[in-house]
VONU-919941 format. One record per residue (C-alpha): residue number from 1; residue in one letter; x, y, z. Coordinates in steps of 0.02 Angstrom, whole numbers, plus 50000, padded with zeros to 5 digits. Example, Ala and Ser with C-alpha at 12.3 -4.5 7.8 and 13.67 -1.06 7.14 Angstrom:
REM VONU-919941
<atom><k>1</k><r>A</r><px>50615</px><py>49775</py><pz>50390</pz></atom>
<atom><k>2</k><r>S</r><px>50684</px><py>49947</py><pz>50357</pz></atom>
//
This chain:
REM VONU-919941
<atom><k>1</k><r>M</r><px>43772</px><py>56989</py><pz>60347</pz></atom>
<atom><k>2</k><r>D</r><px>43745</px><py>56816</py><pz>60418</pz></atom>
<atom><k>3</k><r>Y</r><px>43740</px><py>56781</py><pz>60593</pz></atom>
<atom><k>4</k><r>K</r><px>43821</px><py>56612</py><pz>60645</pz></atom>
<atom><k>5</k><r>Y</r><px>43679</px><py>56559</py><pz>60766</pz></atom>
<atom><k>6</k><r>R</r><px>43513</px><py>56477</py><pz>60727</pz></atom>
<atom><k>7</k><r>W</r><px>43370</px><py>56607</py><pz>60756</pz></atom>
<atom><k>8</k><r>K</r><px>43224</px><py>56548</py><pz>60845</pz></atom>
<atom><k>9</k><r>N</r><px>43092</px><py>56545</py><pz>60713</pz></atom>
<atom><k>10</k><r>G</r><px>43217</px><py>56519</py><pz>60572</pz></atom>
<atom><k>11</k><r>A</r><px>43239</px><py>56705</py><pz>60534</pz></atom>
<atom><k>12</k><r>P</r><px>43298</px><py>56862</py><pz>60614</pz></atom>
<atom><k>13</k><r>P</r><px>43178</px><py>56939</py><pz>60706</pz></atom>
<atom><k>14</k><r>T</r><px>43107</px><py>57131</py><pz>60684</pz></atom>
<atom><k>15</k><r>R</r><px>43189</px><py>57250</py><pz>60793</pz></atom>
<atom><k>16</k><r>D</r><px>43024</px><py>57260</py><pz>60889</pz></atom>
<atom><k>17</k><r>E</r><px>43006</px><py>57077</py><pz>60905</pz></atom>
<atom><k>18</k><r>A</r><px>43188</px><py>57055</py><pz>60970</pz></atom>
<atom><k>19</k><r>A</r><px>43156</px><py>57196</py><pz>61098</pz></atom>
<atom><k>20</k><r>R</r><px>42996</px><py>57108</py><pz>61172</pz></atom>
<atom><k>21</k><r>S</r><px>43064</px><py>56942</py><pz>61152</pz></atom>
<atom><k>22</k><r>Q</r><px>43154</px><py>56849</py><pz>61314</pz></atom>
<atom><k>23</k><r>S</r><px>43243</px><py>56724</py><pz>61192</pz></atom>
<atom><k>24</k><r>L</r><px>43297</px><py>56758</py><pz>60992</pz></atom>
<atom><k>25</k><r>L</r><px>43406</px><py>56608</py><pz>60980</pz></atom>
<atom><k>26</k><r>D</r><px>43364</px><py>56424</py><pz>60950</pz></atom>
<atom><k>27</k><r>E</r><px>43408</px><py>56358</py><pz>61129</pz></atom>
<atom><k>28</k><r>S</r><px>43452</px><py>56180</py><pz>61081</pz></atom>
<atom><k>29</k><r>Q</r><px>43621</px><py>56228</py><pz>60993</pz></atom>
<atom><k>30</k><r>F</r><px>43700</px><py>56279</py><pz>61165</pz></atom>
<atom><k>31</k><r>E</r><px>43774</px><py>56162</py><pz>61286</pz></atom>
<atom><k>32</k><r>S</r><px>43765</px><py>56285</py><pz>61451</pz></atom>
<atom><k>33</k><r>A</r><px>43665</px><py>56435</py><pz>61498</pz></atom>
<atom><k>34</k><r>E</r><px>43810</px><py>56535</py><pz>61502</pz></atom>
<atom><k>35</k><r>D</r><px>43854</px><py>56516</py><pz>61316</pz></atom>
<atom><k>36</k><r>R</r><px>43672</px><py>56552</py><pz>61272</pz></atom>
<atom><k>37</k><r>K</r><px>43658</px><py>56706</py><pz>61362</pz></atom>
<atom><k>38</k><r>L</r><px>43820</px><py>56765</py><pz>61284</pz></atom>
<atom><k>39</k><r>A</r><px>43757</px><py>56734</py><pz>61109</pz></atom>
<atom><k>40</k><r>E</r><px>43579</px><py>56809</py><pz>61144</pz></atom>
<atom><k>41</k><r>D</r><px>43675</px><py>56961</py><pz>61197</pz></atom>
<atom><k>42</k><r>T</r><px>43783</px><py>56968</py><pz>61038</pz></atom>
<atom><k>43</k><r>A</r><px>43624</px><py>56932</py><pz>60930</pz></atom>
<atom><k>44</k><r>R</r><px>43539</px><py>57087</py><pz>61032</pz></atom>
<atom><k>45</k><r>K</r><px>43705</px><py>57192</py><pz>60969</pz></atom>
<atom><k>46</k><r>H</r><px>43695</px><py>57129</py><pz>60799</pz></atom>
<atom><k>47</k><r>L</r><px>43507</px><py>57184</py><pz>60775</pz></atom>
<atom><k>48</k><r>G</r><px>43541</px><py>57345</py><pz>60867</pz></atom>
<atom><k>49</k><r>V</r><px>43423</px><py>57297</py><pz>61002</pz></atom>
<atom><k>50</k><r>P</r><px>43468</px><py>57345</py><pz>61186</pz></atom>
<atom><k>51</k><r>T</r><px>43525</px><py>57188</py><pz>61294</pz></atom>
<atom><k>52</k><r>R</r><px>43427</px><py>57128</py><pz>61422</pz></atom>
<atom><k>53</k><r>V</r><px>43497</px><py>57166</py><pz>61602</pz></atom>
<atom><k>54</k><r>P</r><px>43462</px><py>57040</py><pz>61749</pz></atom>
<atom><k>55</k><r>D</r><px>43316</px><py>57139</py><pz>61818</pz></atom>
<atom><k>56</k><r>D</r><px>43213</px><py>57153</py><pz>61655</pz></atom>
<atom><k>57</k><r>D</r><px>43075</px><py>57023</py><pz>61732</pz></atom>
<atom><k>58</k><r>H</r><px>43050</px><py>57133</py><pz>61894</pz></atom>
<atom><k>59</k><r>S</r><px>42923</px><py>57268</py><pz>61884</pz></atom>
<atom><k>60</k><r>V</r><px>42991</px><py>57446</py><pz>61923</pz></atom>
<atom><k>61</k><r>L</r><px>42834</px><py>57486</py><pz>62017</pz></atom>
<atom><k>62</k><r>P</r><px>42817</px><py>57432</py><pz>62197</pz></atom>
<atom><k>63</k><r>S</r><px>42694</px><py>57307</py><pz>62249</pz></atom>
<atom><k>64</k><r>A</r><px>42531</px><py>57368</py><pz>62348</pz></atom>
<atom><k>65</k><r>A</r><px>42543</px><py>57341</py><pz>62531</pz></atom>
<atom><k>66</k><r>P</r><px>42426</px><py>57203</py><pz>62596</pz></atom>
<atom><k>67</k><r>P</r><px>42234</px><py>57246</py><pz>62648</pz></atom>
<atom><k>68</k><r>N</r><px>42209</px><py>57304</py><pz>62822</pz></atom>
<atom><k>69</k><r>N</r><px>42062</px><py>57209</py><pz>62885</pz></atom>
<atom><k>70</k><r>E</r><px>42052</px><py>57322</py><pz>63038</pz></atom>
<atom><k>71</k><r>A</r><px>41919</px><py>57438</py><pz>63043</pz></atom>
<atom><k>72</k><r>L</r><px>41977</px><py>57615</py><pz>63097</pz></atom>
//
């Protein structure tokens, strides 16, 4: 089955590559960020890869507290 958008590297990525990649499709073919996001989600579903969620780029681990310069 063929997909109606151009893939970023000219061919569909493997499932592993798609899961790690931020963007699967050639960005120059979209007029708005919203159109690109909808197409990216559809492409991920087409490949059987989970869609990205808005907080995917944020760490799930808490950040460390700043060092305390005071001597105890």
